[in-house]
N, C-alpha and C positions, 0 to 999 in steps of 0.2 A: 113315345118313339116318334121321330120326325119322318115325314114323308120324303122319299128319295125320288129324284127325277127318273121317270120311266119305270118305277117300281112302286107298287102300292104298299101301304103299311101292312096289309094282309100277306103280301108276298114276302116281305122282309120277316114278318113274324113266323112265316112257314119255314124259314131256314133253320137248320139245326142250331142249338144254343151256341156252340163254339163258333159257328159262322156268323151269328148275330153279333157276337163280341168282336170278331174281326171287322165286320161292317161298321160297328160303332167307332173303332179306332181309325178306320179309313175316313169316315165322315168328320171325326174330330180333327183330322189332319187337313181338312178342307178339300179332299179329293172326291171326285164323282164316281170312281170305280165301284162296280156293283158285284158282290159275290153272287155266283150263279151255281145252282145245283145241277149236276149232271145225272142222267139216268143210270150210268154205269160208273164203276170205280175209275178214278184217275190217280191211283196210288203210285204209279210209276210214270216217268217222263214219257215213255212210249205209249202207255195207255192214255195219258192226258192229250198228247199230240194227236193220236188217232181220233179221240172223241171230239177234239176241237178243230180238226182239219188243218193243223199248222205243222211247221217244222219242229222236230224234237228239240232243236236248239233254242226255240222260243219259250220253252218251258223253264221257268225259274224254280229249280228243285231246292227245297229247304232241307239242309243237312245239319244236324247238330254235332259238333265236335267238342272236345275238351282240350283247351289250349293251356298248358301248365295247370291243369285241373279246373280251369274256369270255363263256363259255357261259351261257345262261339257258334253263332248261326251263320252258315255259309249258304248264300243264295247262288247256286251254280247253274250254268246253262245245261240243259238236258243232253247236250252233245258232249259233255265232259265227264270224266271221272276225276275227282279232285286229286291232284298230285300233292301228297302230304309234305314232301320236301319244299315245294314252292309255297304252300300254305304256311308252313312253319316259319319260313323266312319272311313271308309277307306280313305276318302278324307279330314278328319279333318274339317268338316263343322258343322255349327249349324243346318242348314236345307237344305234338298234336295227335289226338287219337279220336276215332269215332265214338260218340257217346252211346252207352247201352240204351235199349228201348225204355227201360224204367226211368232213366235220367231224362230222356226226350220228353216223356209224359210229364214228369215232375217239373221240368224247367219251362216247357211251353204250354202245358195244359192240353196238348193236342197229340193225336196218335201219329206215329210214323206213316208217311204217305199222305198226310193231310196237314202238315205243319205249315202254317201261314207265316208271312214275314212279320206280322204283328198279332196282337191279341193274346199275348202271353201274360201270366200273372205279374211278372216284373220285366222291365226292359232287358234285352239280351244283346250283348255286343254282336254286331252283324258286319260281315264282309260280303261284297257283291262281286261276282265274276265279271270281269271287264268284257267278256265275250257277249254278255247280254245286251251290250250297246248295239250290236248288229241287228237288233229286231225292233220294229216299230211298236209292237205289242209284246210284252212279256207276261206270260200266264203263270200265276203262282197258285198254290193251294189256298183254299179259303177256310181252313180250320178243320176240315174233315177230308177223307179220301174221295168224297163225292162232290166237293165244292171247289170252285176255281174263281179267280178274278183277274181281269186284264189291267195291266198298268204299263205306262211308258217307262223306259229306263230311268228317266229323271224323276218320275213319281216314286218308283221303287227306292231310289236313293234318298229322296226327301222323306218318304214314309218311315224308313228304317233308320235314317241317320247313318247308314252303312258306309264303310270305306270300300272304294272300288279297288280290287286287286286282281292279279292274274293267278288263277288257281290251277291251270292246266295249259300245256302247250298244245297248239292246234296242229 
């Protein structure tokens, strides 16, 4: 395991396994973002924002949908509820529906409330809410409901290879 700036090997090793996998993906992408463990759950955007002292809109919530039966990870601003009509049109699908919890775990290897933008068993098509551009720092889950990581909007796009789309009207 390589040493990370500002984080000792022991600190990285202390992260939950899922978060270590996410951290490895971030490092492999050449980014300096560090997964952080919080003392309390950050399972919802509201909980995460409260724990981090930021606006709820700066939370990049990871939601897994099925677009024409294929997994689609939507990184949406915590200030939004995804508009299925807009999303369906944006991804050029016939139908889009929220994935069941078992599918989320199977596709991402992570639990609902802790799904990171990366670190999944296989790449997942990803779209990113254009509203996340409004924030200097976007906080995403780090692989568990107790871990988070800060990214710039550009880093989130680069890390995921995601397509930027409008998922809700403001």
